[in-house]
C-alpha positions in Angstrom: -28.6 50.4 8.6 -30.4 47.3 7.6 -29.9 45.1 4.6 -32.8 42.8 3.8 -30.1 40.3 2.8 -30.2 37.4 0.5 -30.4 33.6 0.6 -31.6 33.7 4.2 -28.8 35.9 5.4 -29.3 39.5 6.7 -27.1 42.3 7.8 -28.0 45.0 10.4 -25.6 47.7 11.5 -26.4 49.6 14.7 -23.8 52.0 16.0 -20.5 50.0 16.5 -22.2 46.6 16.0 -22.8 44.6 12.8 -25.3 41.7 13.3 -25.3 39.0 10.7 -28.1 36.5 10.9 -28.7 33.4 8.8 -31.5 30.9 8.6 -33.4 28.2 6.7 -36.3 25.9 7.3 -33.9 23.0 7.1 -32.5 23.5 10.6 -30.6 26.6 9.6 -28.4 24.5 7.3 -26.3 26.4 4.7 -26.4 26.4 0.9 -23.5 27.5 -1.2 -25.4 30.8 -1.9 -25.9 31.4 1.9 -22.3 30.7 2.5 -21.3 33.3 -0.1 -23.6 35.9 1.4 -22.2 35.3 4.9 -18.7 35.9 3.5 -19.8 39.1 1.7 -21.4 40.5 4.9 -18.4 39.6 7.0 -16.1 41.4 4.6 -18.4 44.4 4.7 -18.2 44.6 8.5 -14.5 44.1 8.4 -14.0 47.1 6.1 -16.5 49.4 8.0 -14.5 51.6 10.4 -17.6 52.3 12.5 -18.0 48.6 13.3 -16.1 47.3 16.3 -17.8 43.9 16.8 -19.7 41.5 14.7 -22.5 39.3 16.1 -23.1 36.1 14.1 -26.4 34.3 14.9 -29.0 32.0 13.3 -32.7 32.7 12.9 -34.0 30.6 15.7 -35.4 27.2 16.2 -34.0 24.2 18.1 -30.9 24.1 15.9 -28.3 26.8 15.7 -26.9 25.3 12.5 -27.1 21.9 11.0 -24.0 22.6 8.8 -24.2 21.9 5.0 -27.5 21.7 3.3 -28.0 18.0 2.4 -30.5 18.6 -0.4 -27.7 20.6 -2.2 -25.1 18.1 -1.3 -26.9 15.1 -2.8 -27.6 17.1 -6.0 -23.8 17.6 -6.7 -22.5 15.2 -9.3 -19.2 16.8 -10.5 -15.8 16.9 -8.8 -15.3 20.7 -9.4 -18.8 21.4 -8.0 -18.2 19.2 -5.0 -14.9 20.9 -4.3 -16.4 24.3 -4.7 -19.2 23.6 -2.2 -16.7 22.7 0.5 -14.4 25.6 -0.4 -17.4 27.9 0.2 -17.6 26.6 3.7 -13.8 27.0 4.0 -14.2 30.6 2.7 -16.6 31.3 5.6 -14.0 30.1 8.1 -11.4 32.2 6.5 -13.7 35.3 6.4 -14.2 35.1 10.1 -10.4 34.6 10.6 -9.6 37.6 8.3 -12.3 39.9 9.6 -10.5 42.8 11.3 -13.2 42.9 14.0 -14.0 40.5 16.9 -16.7 38.1 15.7 -19.0 36.9 18.5 -21.3 33.9 17.9 -24.5 33.3 19.8 -25.7 29.6 19.7 -29.1 29.1 21.2 -29.7 25.7 19.7 -27.9 22.5 18.6 -24.8 22.7 16.3 -24.0 19.9 13.9 -21.0 19.5 11.6 -20.3 22.8 9.9 -22.3 24.6 12.6 -19.6 23.5 15.1 -17.0 24.8 12.7 -18.6 28.2 12.5 -18.7 28.5 16.3 -15.1 27.3 16.5 -13.9 29.9 14.0 -15.5 32.8 15.9 -13.4 34.7 18.4 -16.0 34.5 21.2 -19.0 32.2 21.6 -22.0 32.5 23.9 -24.5 29.7 24.2 -27.5 28.4 26.0 -27.7 25.0 27.7 -29.5 23.5 24.7 -26.5 24.2 22.4 -25.2 20.6 22.3 -22.7 19.7 19.6 -22.0 16.8 17.2 -19.7 16.2 14.3 -21.8 13.9 12.1 -19.6 13.8 9.0 -18.1 10.4 9.4 -21.6 8.8 9.6 -22.3 9.9 6.0 -19.0 8.8 4.6 -17.0 12.0 4.7 -15.2 13.8 7.6 -14.9 17.3 9.3 -11.9 18.1 7.1 -12.6 21.7 6.1 -13.7 22.8 9.6 -11.1 20.7 11.3 -8.5 23.4 11.7 -10.9 25.7 13.4 -12.3 23.1 15.7 -8.9 21.7 16.7 -7.6 25.2 17.2 -10.4 26.0 19.7 -10.8 22.8 21.7 -7.5 20.9 21.0 -6.7 17.7 19.3 -8.2 15.5 22.0 -11.5 17.3 22.0 -11.7 17.4 18.2 -10.9 13.7 18.0 -13.6 12.9 20.5 -16.2 14.7 18.3 -14.9 13.5 14.9 -14.6 9.8 15.9 -18.0 9.7 17.5 -20.3 11.1 14.8 -23.6 9.8 16.3 -23.0 11.1 19.9 -23.9 14.5 21.3 -21.8 16.5 23.7 -23.4 19.0 26.0 -23.0 22.7 25.9 -21.3 22.5 29.3 -18.8 20.0 27.8 -18.2 22.6 25.1 -17.5 25.3 27.7 -15.1 23.0 29.5 -13.2 22.5 26.2 -13.2 26.2 25.4 -15.7 26.2 22.5 -18.1 28.4 24.5 -17.0 31.2 26.8 -20.3 31.3 28.6 -23.3 29.0 28.8 -26.7 30.4 30.1 -29.9 28.7 31.1 -32.2 30.8 29.0 -32.2 32.7 25.7 -33.1 35.9 27.7 -29.9 35.6 29.8 -27.9 34.9 26.7 -29.2 38.0 24.9 -28.7 40.2 27.9 -25.1 39.1 28.2 -24.4 39.7 24.6 -25.9 43.2 24.8 -23.7 43.9 27.8 -20.6 42.6 25.9 -21.4 44.8 22.8 -21.9 47.9 25.0 -18.4 47.3 26.5 -16.9 46.9 23.0 -18.4 50.2 21.8 -16.0 52.0 24.1 -12.8 50.1 23.1 -10.2 51.3 20.7 -10.8 50.2 17.1 -7.1 50.0 16.4 -6.4 48.0 19.5 -9.2 45.6 18.5 -7.6 45.1 15.1 -4.2 44.4 16.6 -5.7 42.0 19.1 -7.5 40.1 16.4 -4.3 39.7 14.4 -2.6 38.4 17.5 -5.3 35.8 18.2 -4.8 34.4 14.7 -1.1 34.8 14.4 -0.3 31.0 14.1 -2.6 30.3 11.0 -0.5 31.4 8.0 -1.1 28.1 6.1 -4.9 28.0 6.4 -5.6 29.1 2.9 -3.8 26.2 1.3 -4.7 23.8 4.1 -8.5 24.4 3.7 -8.2 24.2 -0.1 -6.6 20.8 0.2 -9.3 19.7 2.6 -12.1 20.9 0.3 -10.7 18.7 -2.5 -10.6 15.7 -0.1 -14.2 16.3 1.0 -15.4 16.7 -2.5 -13.9 13.4 -3.6 -15.5 11.6 -0.8 -18.9 13.2 -1.4 -19.1 11.7 -4.8 -18.4 8.1 -3.6 -21.4 5.7 -3.7 -21.4 5.1 0.0 -21.7 8.8 0.8 -24.5 9.3 -1.8 -26.4 6.4 -0.4 -26.0 7.7 3.2 -27.3 11.1 2.2 -30.2 9.5 0.3 -31.1 7.4 3.3 -31.0 10.4 5.6 -33.2 12.5 3.3 -35.7 9.6 2.9 -36.0 9.3 6.7 -36.6 13.1 6.9 -39.3 12.9 4.3 
């Protein structure tokens, strides 16, 4: 079954696998509409008893995901709208967490900001050597608040601090593997795809009920994430509307133009 999708997000179901792909010309950055579509498709996969594993991937290019769409961010002028945008990102993190199936991420390009958060939230992540990572939020006057719980859970406080406090520096994919962000790092896209296909084939033979119980166990220590992420979305929204953040976003978009 294939769903043409919406807002750059597509859903393809094949046997026991659901593949969710997102993309945009702006380095696969995510608008609020795309974030809502991702949540909808993750919920669909979670409720489908034929699905045992979800593959989350981007549409290609040199960047896996650049995080939030800056054009949308700079257009936001009201506190409620700002909070809602970051809550949409938080809702994606929570949808991955709440999905009853294992969510596997394939990163075959750089990940920035929210892109790192998406990878961190997934249960398993496969990458290529070009999938370097950076948390750029502090450089534009905000911080990786909403994605923070997912990143810290995956790579620990020391690793998260390293990324969050050095917003202009990249860390390599191999660094990410050493910290536990990636389970495997391959030299080529072909090797990455072959491994993912092998992984999916194995999962098609596993017990669905056992998978559901394992997923619950992996996330057992996150009961407060709904309220934590909601609080972080408010903080991010408030900082977004400050002059220094708006000026930093404007300067970035002017350079891009």
